VMD Tcl script that draws the C-alpha trace (Angstrom):
set ca {
  {113.50 84.23 110.86}
  {110.93 85.13 108.09}
  {107.64 84.44 110.09}
  {108.65 87.30 112.58}
  {109.81 89.71 109.92}
  {106.85 92.61 109.47}
  {104.25 90.25 110.84}
  {102.74 92.76 113.14}
  {102.82 95.39 110.29}
  {100.95 92.82 107.95}
  {98.36 92.37 110.49}
  {97.94 96.03 111.03}
  {97.66 96.44 107.36}
  {95.04 93.86 107.05}
  {93.01 95.36 109.89}
  {93.53 98.96 108.12}
  {92.50 97.42 104.82}
  {89.33 95.87 106.49}
  {88.43 99.29 107.98}
  {88.99 100.97 104.50}
  {86.88 98.54 102.61}
  {83.98 99.17 105.11}
  {84.55 103.18 104.63}
  {84.83 102.86 100.76}
  {81.78 100.63 100.45}
  {79.32 103.42 100.93}
  {81.04 105.54 98.23}
  {80.95 102.85 95.60}
  {77.40 102.02 96.49}
  {76.29 105.71 95.94}
  {77.95 105.49 92.63}
  {75.80 102.53 91.65}
  {72.97 104.59 92.94}
  {73.55 107.44 90.80}
  {73.73 105.33 87.77}
  {70.48 103.98 88.67}
  {68.99 107.48 88.97}
  {70.35 108.31 85.45}
  {68.72 105.19 84.20}
  {65.36 106.06 85.85}
  {65.70 109.64 84.46}
  {66.63 108.12 80.97}
  {63.73 105.83 81.00}
  {61.25 108.88 81.54}
  {62.89 110.47 78.45}
  {65.12 113.05 80.24}
  {63.99 116.25 81.59}
  {65.50 117.90 78.40}
  {62.92 116.60 76.04}
  {59.01 117.84 76.29}
  {56.27 118.36 73.90}
  {58.25 116.92 71.04}
  {61.16 119.37 71.35}
  {64.24 119.87 73.81}
  {63.64 122.32 76.53}
  {67.01 121.81 78.37}
  {70.26 120.36 78.28}
  {72.22 117.53 79.79}
  {72.62 119.56 82.96}
  {69.04 119.55 83.43}
  {68.95 115.70 83.07}
  {71.63 115.45 85.62}
  {69.74 117.76 88.04}
  {66.61 115.58 87.70}
  {69.00 112.47 88.33}
  {70.28 113.98 91.50}
  {66.52 114.59 92.63}
  {66.10 111.01 92.25}
  {69.38 109.89 93.77}
  {68.13 109.85 97.51}
  {65.39 107.27 96.71}
  {67.71 105.08 94.69}
  {70.61 105.37 97.39}
  {67.98 104.39 99.93}
  {66.83 101.34 97.99}
  {70.61 100.33 97.12}
  {71.60 100.59 100.82}
  {68.44 98.43 101.79}
  {69.41 95.87 99.25}
  {73.17 95.92 100.21}
  {72.24 95.71 103.85}
  {69.99 92.81 103.50}
  {72.81 91.12 101.34}
  {75.64 91.82 104.00}
  {73.52 90.42 106.95}
  {72.81 87.46 105.14}
  {76.49 87.00 104.21}
  {77.88 88.00 107.54}
  {75.71 85.11 109.04}
  {75.58 82.51 106.30}
  {78.67 83.12 104.17}
  {80.17 79.71 105.65}
  {77.08 77.83 104.70}
  {77.27 79.37 101.15}
  {81.05 78.47 100.92}
  {80.18 74.92 102.05}
  {77.29 74.58 99.65}
  {79.48 75.86 96.75}
  {82.63 73.53 97.67}
  {80.77 70.49 98.90}
  {82.47 70.73 102.32}
  {81.22 69.05 105.31}
  {82.09 69.28 109.09}
  {83.94 66.28 110.75}
  {84.45 65.60 114.49}
  {87.34 64.11 116.25}
  {85.55 60.63 115.92}
  {85.34 61.08 112.20}
  {88.87 61.79 111.55}
  {90.76 61.58 114.80}
  {94.29 62.10 113.36}
  {93.59 65.25 111.22}
  {91.61 66.66 114.29}
  {94.18 65.97 116.76}
  {96.65 67.62 114.46}
  {94.71 70.86 114.37}
  {93.94 70.91 117.87}
  {97.64 70.48 119.15}
  {98.42 73.39 116.89}
  {95.94 75.49 118.53}
  {96.77 74.34 121.96}
  {100.46 75.22 121.37}
  {99.69 78.97 120.65}
  {96.60 79.31 122.83}
  {94.24 79.69 119.67}
  {90.56 79.16 119.61}
  {90.12 75.83 117.88}
  {88.23 76.21 114.47}
  {85.71 74.14 112.91}
  {87.26 71.46 110.84}
  {85.70 70.35 107.30}
  {86.74 68.13 104.62}
  {85.71 68.28 100.62}
  {85.47 64.85 98.86}
  {87.82 65.51 96.04}
  {91.17 64.33 94.84}
  {92.46 67.81 94.49}
  {94.98 68.89 96.70}
  {93.90 72.16 98.45}
  {92.94 73.76 101.68}
  {91.40 77.02 103.13}
  {90.48 78.98 106.10}
  {87.13 80.77 106.44}
  {85.23 82.86 108.75}
  {84.79 86.30 110.30}
  {85.00 85.67 114.04}
  {86.39 83.08 116.47}
  {82.96 81.35 116.65}
  {82.97 81.18 112.75}
  {86.54 80.27 111.78}
  {86.74 76.89 109.89}
  {89.54 75.08 108.18}
  {88.78 72.96 105.16}
  {91.06 70.37 103.58}
  {90.29 68.17 100.71}
  {90.26 64.36 101.00}
  {93.31 64.24 98.22}
  {95.27 66.27 100.32}
  {94.82 63.81 103.35}
  {95.58 60.94 101.33}
  {98.67 62.37 99.51}
  {100.53 64.06 102.29}
  {102.21 62.62 105.10}
  {101.45 63.67 108.90}
  {104.01 66.48 108.93}
  {103.06 67.73 105.51}
  {99.51 67.95 106.67}
  {100.50 69.47 109.82}
  {102.28 72.20 108.02}
  {99.16 72.96 105.82}
  {97.08 73.10 108.77}
  {99.46 75.57 110.49}
  {99.40 77.65 107.06}
  {95.68 77.97 107.33}
  {95.91 78.71 111.12}
  {98.26 81.50 110.28}
  {95.88 83.10 107.98}
  {93.37 83.23 110.76}
  {95.98 84.63 113.20}
  {97.12 87.28 110.68}
  {93.53 88.51 109.90}
  {93.98 87.41 106.27}
  {90.63 85.49 106.45}
  {88.52 88.26 107.64}
  {89.99 90.56 105.19}
  {89.31 88.25 102.08}
  {85.78 87.33 103.35}
  {84.69 90.91 103.71}
  {86.17 91.60 100.15}
  {84.29 88.68 98.76}
  {81.11 89.86 100.32}
  {81.56 93.35 98.89}
  {82.15 92.22 95.45}
  {79.28 90.02 95.59}
  {77.02 93.07 96.46}
  {78.42 95.22 93.79}
  {77.75 92.26 91.29}
  {74.26 92.06 92.38}
  {73.49 95.67 92.38}
  {75.40 96.08 89.03}
  {73.29 93.36 87.50}
  {70.07 95.15 88.66}
  {71.20 98.35 87.08}
  {72.25 96.66 83.67}
  {68.95 94.73 83.70}
  {67.23 98.12 84.03}
  {69.31 99.47 81.03}
  {68.57 96.91 78.49}
  {65.45 95.69 79.57}
  {63.58 99.07 80.60}
  {65.81 101.65 78.89}
  {68.02 100.86 75.80}
  {65.44 98.22 74.86}
  {62.42 100.52 75.21}
  {60.44 101.03 72.24}
  {60.77 104.84 72.07}
  {64.35 105.26 73.72}
  {65.80 106.24 70.34}
  {63.65 109.50 70.43}
  {64.06 110.66 74.17}
  {66.07 113.57 74.11}
  {69.22 112.92 76.26}
  {67.95 109.47 77.13}
  {70.66 107.59 75.17}
  {73.57 109.67 76.31}
  {72.35 109.16 79.89}
  {72.06 105.57 79.55}
  {75.88 105.46 78.14}
  {77.03 107.54 81.25}
  {75.19 105.35 83.49}
  {76.98 102.16 81.88}
  {80.33 103.95 82.40}
  {79.60 104.62 86.01}
  {78.53 100.98 86.60}
  {81.54 99.64 84.98}
  {83.85 102.10 86.89}
  {82.15 101.14 90.33}
  {82.31 97.31 89.53}
  {85.81 97.63 88.43}
  {86.98 99.52 91.52}
  {85.22 96.65 93.48}
  {87.18 93.76 91.62}
  {90.43 96.00 91.84}
  {89.84 95.73 95.65}
  {90.33 91.94 95.31}
  {93.31 92.05 93.22}
  {94.84 94.83 95.39}
  {94.95 92.40 98.45}
  {98.64 91.66 98.87}
  {99.96 88.35 97.63}
  {102.44 88.69 100.47}
  {99.93 86.93 102.82}
  {100.87 83.56 101.36}
  {104.59 84.33 102.26}
  {103.69 85.30 105.84}
  {101.13 82.13 106.04}
  {104.16 79.86 104.74}
  {106.48 81.40 107.38}
  {103.55 81.24 110.03}
  {103.42 77.50 109.46}
  {107.17 77.16 109.92}
  {106.92 78.96 113.09}
  {103.99 76.81 114.47}
  {105.60 73.62 113.36}
  {109.43 74.29 113.39}
  {109.63 72.08 110.38}
  {110.31 74.12 107.01}
  {111.05 70.94 105.14}
  {107.35 69.73 105.80}
  {105.91 72.95 104.28}
  {108.24 72.86 101.29}
  {107.26 69.24 100.52}
  {103.63 70.04 101.05}
  {103.63 73.00 98.39}
  {106.04 70.50 95.89}
  {103.12 67.99 96.14}
  {100.17 70.43 95.89}
  {101.69 72.24 92.95}
  {99.85 71.41 89.82}
  {97.19 69.35 91.53}
  {95.26 71.96 93.49}
  {92.67 73.02 90.73}
  {89.11 73.12 91.89}
  {87.23 74.38 88.93}
  {83.76 74.32 90.53}
  {84.73 76.45 93.57}
  {83.64 80.09 93.08}
  {86.65 82.57 92.40}
  {86.35 84.12 95.78}
  {86.75 80.83 97.57}
  {89.71 79.83 95.22}
  {91.20 83.02 96.36}
  {91.28 81.85 100.09}
  {92.83 78.47 99.21}
  {96.52 77.47 99.81}
  {96.88 77.31 96.12}
  {94.99 79.03 93.08}
  {96.38 78.07 89.80}
  {94.06 80.57 87.93}
  {96.33 83.40 87.04}
  {94.30 85.40 84.37}
  {95.79 87.21 81.73}
  {99.85 87.01 81.68}
  {99.49 86.38 85.56}
  {98.19 89.96 85.93}
  {95.31 88.75 88.27}
  {97.01 86.07 90.04}
  {95.78 85.87 93.74}
  {98.71 83.84 94.81}
  {102.48 84.03 94.19}
  {104.09 81.05 92.17}
  {104.66 78.10 94.41}
  {108.26 78.07 93.05}
  {108.73 81.51 94.70}
  {107.11 80.43 97.93}
  {109.56 77.39 98.20}
  {112.50 79.60 97.34}
  {111.57 81.94 100.07}
  {111.32 79.01 102.63}
  {114.73 77.66 101.36}
  {116.46 81.05 101.66}
  {114.88 82.42 104.92}
  {113.65 79.50 106.92}
  {116.59 77.17 106.09}
  {114.23 74.39 104.44}
  {115.47 72.07 101.94}
  {113.64 70.56 98.75}
  {112.41 67.20 98.70}
  {114.68 66.26 95.92}
  {117.69 67.34 97.86}
  {116.59 65.52 100.99}
  {116.14 62.37 99.23}
  {118.92 62.41 96.80}
  {121.76 59.80 97.58}
  {125.05 61.66 98.33}
  {127.96 60.76 95.99}
  {130.82 58.84 97.17}
}
mol new
graphics top color blue
foreach p $ca { graphics top sphere $p radius 0.5 }
foreach p [lrange $ca 0 end-1] q [lrange $ca 1 end] { graphics top cylinder $p $q radius 0.2 }
display resetview
């Protein structure tokens, strides 16, 4: 059964990646802090320029930047720390604000609520909050970092289009993301990329407003070269932060599909749900980080290089091959006499 193969390894890998993200975060932040120190040194004209002539080389300027580094690093960590605390406790509110999701109770949506509650009871899982987005798009996602924060969100279009079994399969898919620790890993990656985007923007604004746009930057010794090096460092740090997102294995969707089958014992429902969702899932107003958490993200980037999800067709093929499911067309076709 595909749901059991490699599941513990998948969860262990997600936990390891979460730790590596936390460990790698200070390193990338220090890179940005050094870029800021270079900018500060360049804006002062560079230590290699004094009295209208050069009195030192690039090494002297780097030495000055290193002297400024501790102050820049402290400022960066303070900014990042404030951001991380706000994001840790307020990420769900930010996600809800960006997607328009709102919480519902058993009284509001009894069938949907009961489906999710029964899935949780069957596996002894903590019941997450249930939310709905009022859109015709067909999509769903899980979010949160802890048991008290977990939430499962579905669109109104999904509820209107899918039958009860298919809707249960989608809910089981999202609960599998929670069980497999996919949600925590994705949320941490989104928070980190957000921090780097914010700090990188501050550095770039310092570069172009205070440095390269300065009235005398063209006459300041090694200043221009320091600016170029700072830009390169910021670009590298930002690229590495984005690479974290794209490096997160797309295998998580296969595992969540398999987890849904394990929870519902109904591979056909998961297959038909994916068939109905295909081509109708796009939510352009949702941020990239949120779309990455959804059951389907049609945005693939250049030649599919930056796709966050495997193609739905391949996911269906895996369910047919490994879970014994059948496509909707095969189940509804009339056998020839």
